[in-house]
N, C-alpha and C positions, 0 to 999 in steps of 0.2 A: 246579416247581409254581407256578401262577399265584397272585399275591397275591389275597386275598379283598377286593377293592376294592368300593366301592359300585357302580361300573359293572359289574363282573363279576357281582355279586349280582343286579342288575336284568336284565342280559342273560340270565343263566341262568334266572331266574324267567320272563321274557317268552318265551323259547324253550320252556320246559316247558309253560306254559299254552296257548300258541298251537299247540303240537303235540298238545294234548289231554290232557296229563298234569298235571291240576290238583293231584293229591296231591303230586307232585314240586315243583311251584311253591310249594305251601304250606310246604314245609320251609324256605323262604327268607323267610317272613313271621313277624313277631313275634306272640305271642299277643294282645297288646293293640293291634294295628294299627288305624288309622283310614283310611277311604276316603271321600272326597267325590266323588260322581258325580252326573250330571244326575238330579235328582229323588229322590236318596237319600243319606243319610249312614250309613255302615256303621261299626260299632264291634265289634272282636273278630275273631279268625281264622275262626271258624265262619260268621259272617254274611258275611264277605268271601269265603270259600270257596264258599258257596252262591250268591252273586251271580256269581262267576266261572264256576262250574260250569254255571250256567244259560245263559251266553252261549257258552262255548267250543265246544260241539257244533255251533253254527251256522256256525263259521268254515269257509271253503273255501280261504282263502289269506290271507297277510299281505304287504302291500306296504310295505316300509320307506321312510321319507322321510329322517329324520335323528335323531341322538341327541347329547345334550350331557351332560357330566359335570363336576361341580365338587365335589370332596371327597365329602361325604355326600349330595349331591343329584344326581339323574339325571333327565333329561327324554327321553322317547321320543315320536316322531311317526311315525305309520304309517297304512296303510289296512287296517282289519279287514274283509276281503271276505266277504260272505255271499251267500245266494241272492237277497236283496233289494237289495243295494248293493255296488258295487265302487269307488266314488269318494268316499265320505264319510270324511274323515280323523278320526283320534283322536289325542289328546295325553295323556300321563301325566307327572306330576312326582312322583318318589319321594324320600322321605327314608329313608336307611339308617343304622342305628346298630348297632354290634357284630355286623355281618354279617347283619342281618335288616332287612327292609322294615318300617318303623314307620308310614309315612304314604304315601298315594297320593292325588293329586288327578287325577281322570280327567275329561277333557273330550271330548264327542262330541255329535253331533246325534241325539238319540233318535228323532226322526221318520224318519230315514233307515233305521233298522233295524226299523221296524214292518212289518206285513204289506203286501204289494204292493197298490196301489190297484186296485180292481175297475173294469172298463171299463163 
């Protein structure tokens, strides 16, 4: 049995939501989670779930770049590919306590994920 390390929690969470299973991902998130993302600060599991569920269906692929783990903190860097972008990187820094994600700092270029520019 694999230990429930912060790295394992974050990898399982990331795999679940990027595969379209937001409900499974939320089993790894604390009820009082906070998330700082471009243009929004989210507080609570429901707000976080709604935010994630709004983006997850747009994913066409995930391109992994790197990940780093240090006890209760884990950082992931990847390319969340959609119909509008394939080369805009994203970074997330998670804090995990007692087997649940309690904080996520999410960094990405919002403009890259907007509607394609009309010609």
